[in-house]
All heavy atoms as a GROMACS GRO file, in nm:
protein
  602
    1MET      N    1  10.502   8.694  13.862
    1MET     CA    2  10.419   8.774  13.773
    1MET      C    3  10.475   8.768  13.631
    1MET      O    4  10.574   8.704  13.605
    1MET     CB    5  10.414   8.918  13.823
    1MET     CG    6  10.342   8.937  13.956
    1MET     SD    7  10.171   8.886  13.954
    1MET     CE    8  10.094   9.026  13.883
    2LEU      N    9  10.411   8.843  13.542
    2LEU     CA   10  10.452   8.841  13.402
    2LEU      C   11  10.591   8.900  13.380
    2LEU      O   12  10.655   8.870  13.282
    2LEU     CB   13  10.351   8.915  13.316
    2LEU     CG   14  10.218   8.845  13.297
    2LEU    CD1   15  10.126   8.929  13.210
    2LEU    CD2   16  10.236   8.708  13.236
    3GLU      N   17  10.638   8.980  13.473
    3GLU     CA   18  10.772   9.038  13.460
    3GLU      C   19  10.880   8.930  13.469
    3GLU      O   20  10.992   8.950  13.426
    3GLU     CB   21  10.797   9.144  13.568
    3GLU     CG   22  10.712   9.269  13.553
    3GLU     CD   23  10.570   9.251  13.606
    3GLU    OE1   24  10.547   9.168  13.697
    3GLU    OE2   25  10.480   9.320  13.555
    4GLU      N   26  10.846   8.815  13.524
    4GLU     CA   27  10.943   8.709  13.546
    4GLU      C   28  10.941   8.605  13.434
    4GLU      O   29  11.010   8.504  13.442
    4GLU     CB   30  10.916   8.642  13.680
    4GLU     CG   31  10.929   8.738  13.796
    4GLU     CD   32  10.881   8.678  13.927
    4GLU    OE1   33  10.853   8.557  13.931
    4GLU    OE2   34  10.873   8.752  14.024
    5ILE      N   35  10.865   8.628  13.330
    5ILE     CA   36  10.855   8.532  13.219
    5ILE      C   37  10.982   8.541  13.135
    5ILE      O   38  11.032   8.650  13.107
    5ILE     CB   39  10.731   8.563  13.134
    5ILE    CG1   40  10.606   8.535  13.216
    5ILE    CG2   41  10.730   8.483  13.005
    5ILE    CD1   42  10.478   8.568  13.146
    6PRO      N   43  11.034   8.428  13.091
    6PRO     CA   44  11.154   8.428  13.006
    6PRO      C   45  11.132   8.510  12.879
    6PRO      O   46  11.020   8.525  12.830
    6PRO     CB   47  11.174   8.281  12.972
    6PRO     CG   48  11.099   8.205  13.075
    6PRO     CD   49  10.987   8.294  13.120
    7ASP      N   50  11.242   8.562  12.825
    7ASP     CA   51  11.237   8.649  12.708
    7ASP      C   52  11.178   8.583  12.584
    7ASP      O   53  11.124   8.649  12.498
    7ASP     CB   54  11.377   8.702  12.674
    7ASP     CG   55  11.427   8.798  12.780
    7ASP    OD1   56  11.344   8.860  12.850
    7ASP    OD2   57  11.550   8.810  12.793
    8ASN      N   58  11.190   8.452  12.573
    8ASN     CA   59  11.142   8.385  12.452
    8ASN      C   60  10.990   8.367  12.448
    8ASN      O   61  10.936   8.321  12.350
    8ASN     CB   62  11.211   8.250  12.435
    8ASN     CG   63  11.179   8.154  12.548
    8ASN    OD1   64  11.142   8.194  12.657
    8ASN    ND2   65  11.194   8.025  12.522
    9ILE      N   66  10.921   8.405  12.554
    9ILE     CA   67  10.775   8.396  12.558
    9ILE      C   68  10.717   8.537  12.540
    9ILE      O   69  10.754   8.629  12.611
    9ILE     CB   70  10.727   8.334  12.691
    9ILE    CG1   71  10.778   8.191  12.702
    9ILE    CG2   72  10.575   8.338  12.700
    9ILE    CD1   73  10.743   8.123  12.832
   10LYS      N   74  10.629   8.551  12.446
   10LYS     CA   75  10.568   8.680  12.416
   10LYS      C   76  10.454   8.708  12.514
   10LYS      O   77  10.355   8.636  12.518
   10LYS     CB   78  10.513   8.681  12.274
   10LYS     CG   79  10.614   8.646  12.169
   10LYS     CD   80  10.674   8.769  12.113
   10LYS     CE   81  10.765   8.732  11.997
   10LYS     NZ   82  10.873   8.819  11.980
   11THR      N   83  10.468   8.815  12.592
   11THR     CA   84  10.363   8.848  12.688
   11THR      C   85  10.235   8.891  12.618
   11THR      O   86  10.127   8.867  12.671
   11THR     CB   87  10.410   8.958  12.786
   11THR    OG1   88  10.454   9.071  12.713
   11THR    CG2   89  10.519   8.908  12.876
   12ASP      N   90  10.246   8.953  12.500
   12ASP     CA   91  10.124   8.993  12.429
   12ASP      C   92  10.036   8.872  12.399
   12ASP      O   93   9.915   8.879  12.408
   12ASP     CB   94  10.158   9.067  12.299
   12ASP     CG   95  10.209   9.208  12.323
   12ASP    OD1   96  10.199   9.256  12.438
   12ASP    OD2   97  10.257   9.269  12.228
   13ASN      N   98  10.098   8.761  12.364
   13ASN     CA   99  10.022   8.640  12.335
   13ASN      C  100   9.954   8.587  12.462
   13ASN      O  101   9.841   8.540  12.457
   13ASN     CB  102  10.111   8.533  12.273
   13ASN     CG  103  10.032   8.416  12.220
   13ASN    OD1  104   9.924   8.433  12.165
   13ASN    ND2  105  10.084   8.297  12.238
   14ILE      N  106  10.022   8.597  12.573
   14ILE     CA  107   9.964   8.553  12.701
   14ILE      C  108   9.845   8.642  12.736
   14ILE      O  109   9.739   8.593  12.777
   14ILE     CB  110  10.069   8.554  12.813
   14ILE    CG1  111  10.173   8.446  12.785
   14ILE    CG2  112  10.004   8.533  12.949
   14ILE    CD1  113  10.292   8.449  12.877
   15TYR      N  114   9.860   8.773  12.718
   15TYR     CA  115   9.750   8.864  12.745
   15TYR      C  116   9.632   8.836  12.652
   15TYR      O  117   9.516   8.836  12.695
   15TYR     CB  118   9.793   9.010  12.728
   15TYR     CG  119   9.881   9.062  12.839
   15TYR    CD1  120   9.994   9.136  12.810
   15TYR    CD2  121   9.850   9.039  12.972
   15TYR    CE1  122  10.074   9.186  12.911
   15TYR    CE2  123   9.931   9.089  13.074
   15TYR     CZ  124  10.043   9.162  13.043
   15TYR     OH  125  10.122   9.211  13.143
   16LYS      N  126   9.660   8.811  12.526
   16LYS     CA  127   9.554   8.782  12.429
   16LYS      C  128   9.478   8.656  12.469
   16LYS      O  129   9.355   8.655  12.474
   16LYS     CB  130   9.613   8.766  12.290
   16LYS     CG  131   9.510   8.728  12.185
   16LYS     CD  132   9.576   8.706  12.050
   16LYS     CE  133   9.478   8.652  11.948
   16LYS     NZ  134   9.544   8.626  11.820
   17ARG      N  135   9.550   8.551  12.500
   17ARG     CA  136   9.486   8.426  12.539
   17ARG      C  137   9.410   8.440  12.670
   17ARG      O  138   9.304   8.380  12.688
   17ARG     CB  139   9.590   8.316  12.546
   17ARG     CG  140   9.644   8.281  12.407
   17ARG     CD  141   9.750   8.176  12.408
   17ARG     NE  142   9.696   8.052  12.462
   17ARG     CZ  143   9.772   7.955  12.511
   17ARG    NH1  144   9.903   7.966  12.512
   17ARG    NH2  145   9.716   7.845  12.559
   18SER      N  146   9.464   8.520  12.762
   18SER     CA  147   9.394   8.544  12.888
   18SER      C  148   9.262   8.618  12.862
   18SER      O  149   9.160   8.586  12.922
   18SER     CB  150   9.481   8.626  12.983
   18SER     OG  151   9.597   8.555  13.017
   19GLY      N  152   9.268   8.715  12.772
   19GLY     CA  153   9.146   8.788  12.736
   19GLY      C  154   9.042   8.698  12.674
   19GLY      O  155   8.923   8.706  12.706
   20GLN      N  156   9.086   8.610  12.586
   20GLN     CA  157   8.994   8.516  12.523
   20GLN      C  158   8.931   8.424  12.627
   20GLN      O  159   8.812   8.396  12.622
   20GLN     CB  160   9.067   8.435  12.416
   20GLN     CG  161   9.106   8.517  12.296
   20GLN     CD  162   9.200   8.444  12.201
   20GLN    OE1  163   9.284   8.365  12.245
   20GLN    NE2  164   9.187   8.472  12.072
   21TRP      N  165   9.012   8.379  12.720
   21TRP     CA  166   8.961   8.290  12.824
   21TRP      C  167   8.858   8.362  12.910
   21TRP      O  168   8.752   8.307  12.939
   21TRP     CB  169   9.076   8.239  12.911
   21TRP     CG  170   9.032   8.136  13.012
   21TRP    CD1  171   9.028   8.003  12.994
   21TRP    CD2  172   8.986   8.162  13.144
   21TRP    NE1  173   8.980   7.942  13.108
   21TRP    CE2  174   8.954   8.037  13.201
   21TRP    CE3  175   8.968   8.277  13.220
   21TRP    CZ2  176   8.904   8.025  13.331
   21TRP    CZ3  177   8.918   8.266  13.348
   21TRP    CH2  178   8.888   8.140  13.404
   22CYS      N  179   8.889   8.485  12.951
   22CYS     CA  180   8.796   8.562  13.035
   22CYS      C  181   8.663   8.583  12.964
   22CYS      O  182   8.557   8.562  13.022
   22CYS     CB  183   8.858   8.697  13.073
   22CYS     SG  184   8.991   8.685  13.192
   23ILE      N  185   8.669   8.623  12.839
   23ILE     CA  186   8.547   8.649  12.764
   23ILE      C  187   8.468   8.520  12.745
   23ILE      O  188   8.346   8.518  12.762
   23ILE     CB  189   8.579   8.719  12.631
   23ILE    CG1  190   8.618   8.864  12.663
   23ILE    CG2  191   8.461   8.714  12.535
   23ILE    CD1  192   8.669   8.943  12.549
   24HIS      N  193   8.536   8.413  12.713
   24HIS     CA  194   8.469   8.283  12.697
   24HIS      C  195   8.398   8.241  12.826
   24HIS      O  196   8.296   8.174  12.822
   24HIS     CB  197   8.570   8.177  12.654
   24HIS     CG  198   8.510   8.042  12.638
   24HIS    ND1  199   8.429   8.010  12.531
   24HIS    CD2  200   8.518   7.930  12.715
   24HIS    CE1  201   8.388   7.884  12.544
   24HIS    NE2  202   8.443   7.833  12.654
   25ASN      N  203   8.452   8.283  12.939
   25ASN     CA  204   8.394   8.247  13.069
   25ASN      C  205   8.307   8.358  13.128
   25ASN      O  206   8.277   8.357  13.247
   25ASN     CB  207   8.505   8.208  13.167
   25ASN     CG  208   8.562   8.073  13.130
   25ASN    OD1  209   8.498   7.971  13.150
   25ASN    ND2  210   8.681   8.072  13.072
   26GLY      N  211   8.268   8.455  13.045
   26GLY     CA  212   8.171   8.556  13.086
   26GLY      C  213   8.224   8.680  13.154
   26GLY      O  214   8.147   8.765  13.196
   27ASP      N  215   8.355   8.692  13.168
   27ASP     CA  216   8.413   8.811  13.233
   27ASP      C  217   8.462   8.906  13.124
   27ASP      O  218   8.582   8.914  13.094
   27ASP     CB  219   8.526   8.770  13.326
   27ASP     CG  220   8.576   8.884  13.412
   27ASP    OD1  221   8.533   9.000  13.390
   27ASP    OD2  222   8.659   8.858  13.500
   28ILE      N  223   8.369   8.979  13.066
   28ILE     CA  224   8.399   9.065  12.951
   28ILE      C  225   8.495   9.178  12.989
   28ILE      O  226   8.590   9.206  12.915
   28ILE     CB  227   8.269   9.126  12.893
   28ILE    CG1  228   8.167   9.016  12.862
   28ILE    CG2  229   8.299   9.211  12.770
   28ILE    CD1  230   8.211   8.913  12.765
   29ILE      N  231   8.475   9.240  13.103
   29ILE     CA  232   8.560   9.353  13.144
   29ILE      C  233   8.705   9.308  13.158
   29ILE      O  234   8.796   9.373  13.106
   29ILE     CB  235   8.508   9.416  13.276
   29ILE    CG1  236   8.372   9.480  13.253
   29ILE    CG2  237   8.607   9.518  13.330
   29ILE    CD1  238   8.372   9.597  13.156
   30SER      N  239   8.729   9.198  13.225
   30SER     CA  240   8.867   9.148  13.237
   30SER      C  241   8.923   9.112  13.101
   30SER      O  242   9.040   9.138  13.072
   30SER     CB  243   8.872   9.027  13.330
   30SER     OG  244   8.842   9.065  13.461
   31GLY      N  245   8.841   9.052  13.017
   31GLY     CA  246   8.885   9.019  12.883
   31GLY      C  247   8.927   9.141  12.805
   31GLY      O  248   9.031   9.142  12.737
   32LEU      N  249   8.850   9.248  12.815
   32LEU     CA  250   8.884   9.372  12.747
   32LEU      C  251   9.015   9.431  12.801
   32LEU      O  252   9.096   9.483  12.725
   32LEU     CB  253   8.771   9.474  12.760
   32LEU     CG  254   8.640   9.438  12.690
   32LEU    CD1  255   8.533   9.544  12.722
   32LEU    CD2  256   8.657   9.422  12.541
   33LYS      N  257   9.034   9.422  12.931
   33LYS     CA  258   9.158   9.471  12.991
   33LYS      C  259   9.280   9.396  12.936
   33LYS      O  260   9.381   9.457  12.903
   33LYS     CB  261   9.153   9.458  13.144
   33LYS     CG  262   9.059   9.556  13.209
   33LYS     CD  263   9.054   9.536  13.359
   33LYS     CE  264   8.953   9.630  13.421
   33LYS     NZ  265   8.944   9.614  13.567
   34TYR      N  266   9.267   9.265  12.925
   34TYR     CA  267   9.378   9.187  12.870
   34TYR      C  268   9.400   9.218  12.722
   34TYR      O  269   9.514   9.228  12.676
   34TYR     CB  270   9.353   9.037  12.888
   34TYR     CG  271   9.383   8.988  13.026
   34TYR    CD1  272   9.283   8.932  13.105
   34TYR    CD2  273   9.511   8.997  13.080
   34TYR    CE1  274   9.311   8.885  13.232
   34TYR    CE2  275   9.539   8.950  13.207
   34TYR     CZ  276   9.438   8.895  13.283
   34TYR     OH  277   9.467   8.849  13.409
   35PHE      N  278   9.293   9.235  12.647
   35PHE     CA  279   9.306   9.270  12.506
   35PHE      C  280   9.376   9.406  12.490
   35PHE      O  281   9.457   9.424  12.399
   35PHE     CB  282   9.171   9.274  12.435
   35PHE     CG  283   9.112   9.138  12.407
   35PHE    CD1  284   8.978   9.124  12.381
   35PHE    CD2  285   9.190   9.023  12.405
   35PHE    CE1  286   8.922   9.001  12.353
   35PHE    CE2  287   9.136   8.898  12.378
   35PHE     CZ  288   9.000   8.888  12.351
   36LEU      N  289   9.345   9.500  12.579
   36LEU     CA  290   9.415   9.630  12.574
   36LEU      C  291   9.564   9.611  12.598
   36LEU      O  292   9.646   9.671  12.529
   36LEU     CB  293   9.357   9.726  12.677
   36LEU     CG  294   9.230   9.800  12.638
   36LEU    CD1  295   9.180   9.884  12.755
   36LEU    CD2  296   9.251   9.886  12.516
   37LYS      N  297   9.599   9.531  12.698
   37LYS     CA  298   9.740   9.507  12.726
   37LYS      C  299   9.811   9.442  12.607
   37LYS      O  300   9.928   9.469  12.583
   37LYS     CB  301   9.756   9.418  12.850
   37LYS     CG  302   9.724   9.489  12.978
   37LYS     CD  303   9.748   9.398  13.096
   37LYS     CE  304   9.721   9.472  13.226
   37LYS     NZ  305   9.764   9.396  13.343
   38ALA      N  306   9.738   9.356  12.535
   38ALA     CA  307   9.796   9.288  12.420
   38ALA      C  308   9.788   9.372  12.293
   38ALA      O  309   9.839   9.331  12.189
   38ALA     CB  310   9.724   9.155  12.398
   39LYS      N  311   9.725   9.487  12.302
   39LYS     CA  312   9.703   9.575  12.187
   39LYS      C  313   9.624   9.504  12.077
   39LYS      O  314   9.648   9.522  11.959
   39LYS     CB  315   9.835   9.629  12.135
   39LYS     CG  316   9.908   9.712  12.236
   39LYS     CD  317  10.039   9.762  12.184
   39LYS     CE  318  10.102   9.847  12.292
   39LYS     NZ  319  10.236   9.809  12.324
   40GLU      N  320   9.529   9.423  12.119
   40GLU     CA  321   9.441   9.349  12.028
   40GLU      C  322   9.312   9.430  12.008
   40GLU      O  323   9.203   9.390  12.049
   40GLU     CB  324   9.410   9.210  12.084
   40GLU     CG  325   9.526   9.116  12.079
   40GLU     CD  326   9.558   9.068  11.938
   40GLU    OE1  327   9.474   9.085  11.847
   40GLU    OE2  328   9.667   9.013  11.919
   41TYR      N  329   9.326   9.542  11.941
   41TYR     CA  330   9.213   9.634  11.925
   41TYR      C  331   9.101   9.575  11.840
   41TYR      O  332   8.984   9.600  11.866
   41TYR     CB  333   9.262   9.766  11.867
   41TYR     CG  334   9.375   9.826  11.947
   41TYR    CD1  335   9.499   9.850  11.891
   41TYR    CD2  336   9.358   9.855  12.083
   41TYR    CE1  337   9.604   9.903  11.966
   41TYR    CE2  338   9.461   9.908  12.159
   41TYR     CZ  339   9.583   9.932  12.100
   41TYR     OH  340   9.685   9.984  12.174
   42ASN      N  341   9.136   9.494  11.741
   42ASN     CA  342   9.033   9.432  11.658
   42ASN      C  343   8.947   9.335  11.739
   42ASN      O  344   8.826   9.325  11.716
   42ASN     CB  345   9.094   9.360  11.538
   42ASN     CG  346   9.145   9.457  11.434
   42ASN    OD1  347   9.093   9.568  11.420
   42ASN    ND2  348   9.246   9.416  11.360
   43LEU      N  349   9.009   9.264  11.833
   43LEU     CA  350   8.931   9.174  11.917
   43LEU      C  351   8.839   9.252  12.010
   43LEU      O  352   8.727   9.207  12.039
   43LEU     CB  353   9.024   9.082  11.998
   43LEU     CG  354   9.101   8.979  11.917
   43LEU    CD1  355   9.197   8.901  12.007
   43LEU    CD2  356   9.007   8.885  11.844
   44ILE      N  357   8.883   9.366  12.056
   44ILE     CA  358   8.798   9.452  12.139
   44ILE      C  359   8.677   9.497  12.058
   44ILE      O  360   8.562   9.486  12.102
   44ILE     CB  361   8.876   9.574  12.192
   44ILE    CG1  362   8.983   9.529  12.290
   44ILE    CG2  363   8.780   9.675  12.257
   44ILE    CD1  364   9.082   9.637  12.330
   45LEU      N  365   8.703   9.548  11.940
   45LEU     CA  366   8.593   9.596  11.855
   45LEU      C  367   8.499   9.483  11.817
   45LEU      O  368   8.377   9.505  11.807
   45LEU     CB  369   8.650   9.664  11.731
   45LEU     CG  370   8.729   9.792  11.759
   45LEU    CD1  371   8.792   9.845  11.631
   45LEU    CD2  372   8.642   9.897  11.826
   46LYS      N  373   8.551   9.364  11.801
   46LYS     CA  374   8.468   9.248  11.769
   46LYS      C  375   8.370   9.219  11.883
   46LYS      O  376   8.255   9.181  11.859
   46LYS     CB  377   8.558   9.126  11.744
   46LYS     CG  378   8.497   9.020  11.663
   46LYS     CD  379   8.603   8.915  11.632
   46LYS     CE  380   8.564   8.841  11.508
   46LYS     NZ  381   8.661   8.739  11.473
   47GLU      N  382   8.415   9.239  12.007
   47GLU     CA  383   8.326   9.219  12.121
   47GLU      C  384   8.210   9.318  12.120
   47GLU      O  385   8.100   9.286  12.162
   47GLU     CB  386   8.403   9.231  12.253
   47GLU     CG  387   8.489   9.113  12.285
   47GLU     CD  388   8.412   8.982  12.287
   47GLU    OE1  389   8.309   8.973  12.356
   47GLU    OE2  390   8.456   8.889  12.218
   48PHE      N  391   8.236   9.437  12.070
   48PHE     CA  392   8.132   9.539  12.067
   48PHE      C  393   8.030   9.516  11.956
   48PHE      O  394   7.929   9.583  11.951
   48PHE     CB  395   8.194   9.678  12.057
   48PHE     CG  396   8.247   9.726  12.189
   48PHE    CD1  397   8.380   9.707  12.221
   48PHE    CD2  398   8.163   9.784  12.282
   48PHE    CE1  399   8.429   9.748  12.344
   48PHE    CE2  400   8.210   9.824  12.405
   48PHE     CZ  401   8.344   9.806  12.436
   49GLU      N  402   8.056   9.420  11.870
   49GLU     CA  403   7.959   9.383  11.768
   49GLU      C  404   7.855   9.285  11.821
   49GLU      O  405   7.751   9.265  11.758
   49GLU     CB  406   8.030   9.322  11.647
   49GLU     CG  407   8.117   9.420  11.572
   49GLU     CD  408   8.195   9.355  11.460
   49GLU    OE1  409   8.186   9.232  11.442
   49GLU    OE2  410   8.267   9.428  11.391
   50LYS      N  411   7.882   9.226  11.935
   50LYS     CA  412   7.791   9.127  11.993
   50LYS      C  413   7.676   9.196  12.066
   50LYS      O  414   7.694   9.300  12.130
   50LYS     CB  415   7.866   9.036  12.091
   50LYS     CG  416   7.974   8.954  12.025
   50LYS     CD  417   8.046   8.870  12.128
   50LYS     CE  418   8.156   8.787  12.064
   50LYS     NZ  419   8.231   8.712  12.167
   51ASN      N  420   7.558   9.138  12.059
   51ASN     CA  421   7.441   9.193  12.128
   51ASN      C  422   7.457   9.193  12.279
   51ASN      O  423   7.406   9.282  12.347
   51ASN     CB  424   7.315   9.115  12.091
   51ASN     CG  425   7.273   9.139  11.948
   51ASN    OD1  426   7.301   9.244  11.891
   51ASN    ND2  427   7.206   9.042  11.888
   52SER      N  428   7.529   9.096  12.332
   52SER     CA  429   7.545   9.084  12.477
   52SER      C  430   7.628   9.197  12.538
   52SER      O  431   7.628   9.213  12.660
   52SER     CB  432   7.608   8.950  12.511
   52SER     OG  433   7.734   8.937  12.448
   53ILE      N  434   7.694   9.275  12.457
   53ILE     CA  435   7.779   9.383  12.510
   53ILE      C  436   7.695   9.495  12.572
   53ILE      O  437   7.744   9.571  12.655
   53ILE     CB  438   7.874   9.438  12.400
   53ILE    CG1  439   7.990   9.519  12.462
   53ILE    CG2  440   7.799   9.524  12.301
   53ILE    CD1  441   8.088   9.439  12.538
   54ASN      N  442   7.568   9.503  12.536
   54ASN     CA  443   7.482   9.608  12.590
   54ASN      C  444   7.478   9.607  12.742
   54ASN      O  445   7.480   9.712  12.805
   54ASN     CB  446   7.341   9.598  12.533
   54ASN     CG  447   7.337   9.634  12.386
   54ASN    OD1  448   7.422   9.708  12.338
   54ASN    ND2  449   7.241   9.580  12.315
   55LEU      N  450   7.470   9.489  12.802
   55LEU     CA  451   7.470   9.481  12.948
   55LEU      C  452   7.600   9.533  13.007
   55LEU      O  453   7.600   9.601  13.109
   55LEU     CB  454   7.447   9.336  12.993
   55LEU     CG  455   7.309   9.279  12.964
   55LEU    CD1  456   7.305   9.130  13.001
   55LEU    CD2  457   7.202   9.355  13.041
   56VAL      N  458   7.710   9.502  12.944
   56VAL     CA  459   7.841   9.547  12.992
   56VAL      C  460   7.850   9.698  12.981
   56VAL      O  461   7.897   9.765  13.074
   56VAL     CB  462   7.954   9.479  12.912
   56VAL    CG1  463   8.090   9.531  12.953
   56VAL    CG2  464   7.947   9.328  12.927
   57ILE      N  465   7.803   9.753  12.871
   57ILE     CA  466   7.807   9.899  12.852
   57ILE      C  467   7.720   9.968  12.956
   57ILE      O  468   7.761  10.067  13.017
   57ILE     CB  469   7.761   9.936  12.710
   57ILE    CG1  470   7.863   9.884  12.608
   57ILE    CG2  471   7.741  10.087  12.695
   57ILE    CD1  472   7.818   9.895  12.464
   58ASP      N  473   7.600   9.914  12.980
   58ASP     CA  474   7.509   9.975  13.077
   58ASP      C  475   7.566   9.974  13.218
   58ASP      O  476   7.544  10.067  13.295
   58ASP     CB  477   7.375   9.902  13.076
   58ASP     CG  478   7.296   9.928  12.949
   58ASP    OD1  479   7.330  10.022  12.875
   58ASP    OD2  480   7.200   9.850  12.923
   59ARG      N  481   7.640   9.870  13.252
   59ARG     CA  482   7.694   9.857  13.388
   59ARG      C  483   7.828   9.926  13.408
   59ARG      O  484   7.868   9.952  13.521
   59ARG     CB  485   7.707   9.710  13.424
   59ARG     CG  486   7.574   9.640  13.437
   59ARG     CD  487   7.592   9.497  13.475
   59ARG     NE  488   7.462   9.432  13.479
   59ARG     CZ  489   7.442   9.304  13.459
   59ARG    NH1  490   7.546   9.225  13.435
   59ARG    NH2  491   7.323   9.251  13.464
   60ASN      N  492   7.899   9.953  13.298
   60ASN     CA  493   8.036  10.007  13.308
   60ASN      C  494   8.061  10.117  13.205
   60ASN      O  495   8.161  10.112  13.133
   60ASN     CB  496   8.137   9.895  13.285
   60ASN     CG  497   8.117   9.779  13.378
   60ASN    OD1  498   8.153   9.785  13.493
   60ASN    ND2  499   8.056   9.673  13.327
   61PRO      N  500   7.976  10.218  13.198
   61PRO     CA  501   7.991  10.317  13.089
   61PRO      C  502   8.125  10.392  13.093
   61PRO      O  503   8.184  10.417  12.989
   61PRO     CB  504   7.873  10.410  13.108
   61PRO     CG  505   7.830  10.392  13.250
   61PRO     CD  506   7.865  10.250  13.285
   62ARG      N  507   8.172  10.426  13.211
   62ARG     CA  508   8.299  10.500  13.219
   62ARG      C  509   8.416  10.417  13.171
   62ARG      O  510   8.504  10.466  13.101
   62ARG     CB  511   8.324  10.549  13.361
   62ARG     CG  512   8.232  10.662  13.399
   62ARG     CD  513   8.267  10.717  13.533
   62ARG     NE  514   8.174  10.824  13.565
   62ARG     CZ  515   8.147  10.863  13.686
   62ARG    NH1  516   8.206  10.805  13.789
   62ARG    NH2  517   8.062  10.961  13.706
   63TYR      N  518   8.419  10.290  13.209
   63TYR     CA  519   8.527  10.204  13.166
   63TYR      C  520   8.523  10.185  13.015
   63TYR      O  521   8.627  10.187  12.949
   63TYR     CB  522   8.524  10.067  13.236
   63TYR     CG  523   8.634   9.979  13.187
   63TYR    CD1  524   8.767  10.006  13.222
   63TYR    CD2  525   8.610   9.876  13.098
   63TYR    CE1  526   8.870   9.928  13.173
   63TYR    CE2  527   8.713   9.798  13.049
   63TYR     CZ  528   8.842   9.825  13.086
   63TYR     OH  529   8.945   9.749  13.035
   64ILE      N  530   8.405  10.170  12.960
   64ILE     CA  531   8.392  10.150  12.816
   64ILE      C  532   8.446  10.272  12.742
   64ILE      O  533   8.516  10.260  12.641
   64ILE     CB  534   8.245  10.122  12.777
   64ILE    CG1  535   8.196   9.993  12.845
   64ILE    CG2  536   8.229  10.116  12.626
   64ILE    CD1  537   8.279   9.870  12.819
   65LEU      N  538   8.417  10.391  12.792
   65LEU     CA  539   8.472  10.513  12.731
   65LEU      C  540   8.624  10.513  12.738
   65LEU      O  541   8.691  10.553  12.642
   65LEU     CB  542   8.416  10.638  12.799
   65LEU     CG  543   8.269  10.667  12.770
   65LEU    CD1  544   8.221  10.784  12.855
   65LEU    CD2  545   8.247  10.696  12.623
   66GLU      N  546   8.680  10.468  12.848
   66GLU     CA  547   8.826  10.461  12.862
   66GLU      C  548   8.886  10.361  12.762
   66GLU      O  549   8.992  10.385  12.707
   66GLU     CB  550   8.864  10.424  13.005
   66GLU     CG  551   8.834  10.532  13.107
   66GLU     CD  552   8.906  10.662  13.076
   66GLU    OE1  553   9.027  10.660  13.044
   66GLU    OE2  554   8.839  10.767  13.081
   67VAL      N  555   8.816  10.251  12.741
   67VAL     CA  556   8.862  10.152  12.644
   67VAL      C  557   8.873  10.216  12.506
   67VAL      O  558   8.973  10.204  12.437
   67VAL     CB  559   8.769  10.030  12.640
   67VAL    CG1  560   8.799   9.941  12.520
   67VAL    CG2  561   8.781   9.949  12.769
   68PHE      N  562   8.767  10.289  12.467
   68PHE     CA  563   8.767  10.350  12.334
   68PHE      C  564   8.873  10.460  12.322
   68PHE      O  565   8.926  10.481  12.213
   68PHE     CB  566   8.629  10.403  12.299
   68PHE     CG  567   8.539  10.296  12.245
   68PHE    CD1  568   8.438  10.243  12.323
   68PHE    CD2  569   8.556  10.247  12.116
   68PHE    CE1  570   8.356  10.144  12.275
   68PHE    CE2  571   8.475  10.147  12.067
   68PHE     CZ  572   8.374  10.096  12.146
   69LYS      N  573   8.905  10.525  12.430
   69LYS     CA  574   9.012  10.626  12.425
   69LYS      C  575   9.149  10.562  12.399
   69LYS      O  576   9.238  10.628  12.343
   69LYS     CB  577   9.017  10.703  12.558
   69LYS     CG  578   8.904  10.801  12.575
   69LYS     CD  579   8.917  10.874  12.707
   69LYS     CE  580   8.799  10.963  12.732
   69LYS     NZ  581   8.809  11.029  12.865
   70CYS      N  582   9.165  10.437  12.437
   70CYS     CA  583   9.293  10.369  12.420
   70CYS      C  584   9.311  10.310  12.280
   70CYS      O  585   9.422  10.273  12.242
   70CYS     CB  586   9.305  10.257  12.522
   70CYS     SG  587   9.315  10.315  12.692
   71ILE      N  588   9.204  10.299  12.206
   71ILE     CA  589   9.212  10.238  12.072
   71ILE      C  590   9.254  10.346  11.973
   71ILE      O  591   9.190  10.449  11.962
   71ILE     CB  592   9.076  10.178  12.032
   71ILE    CG1  593   9.039  10.065  12.128
   71ILE    CG2  594   9.081  10.127  11.888
   71ILE    CD1  595   8.901  10.008  12.106
   72PRO      N  596   9.366  10.323  11.902
   72PRO     CA  597   9.412  10.424  11.806
   72PRO      C  598   9.320  10.434  11.683
   72PRO      O  599   9.248  10.347  11.650
   72PRO     CB  600   9.550  10.374  11.763
   72PRO     CG  601   9.560  10.232  11.806
   72PRO     CD  602   9.454  10.209  11.908
   0.00000   0.00000   0.00000
């Protein structure tokens, strides 16, 4: 797991890239989870500017509220 990654590799960068990959492949919820782990709040907010986010919000309203609670 990520706990076993050498110290010279930044886990935040891995989380960010994982989030980008998930979103690029249509898994918005997983992408948002990775962005939260990476503290990439601007990338999260950028996703909410897209028209396609409406479907995600409609299907996962509670999770979306939790996401916004985590953004400082």
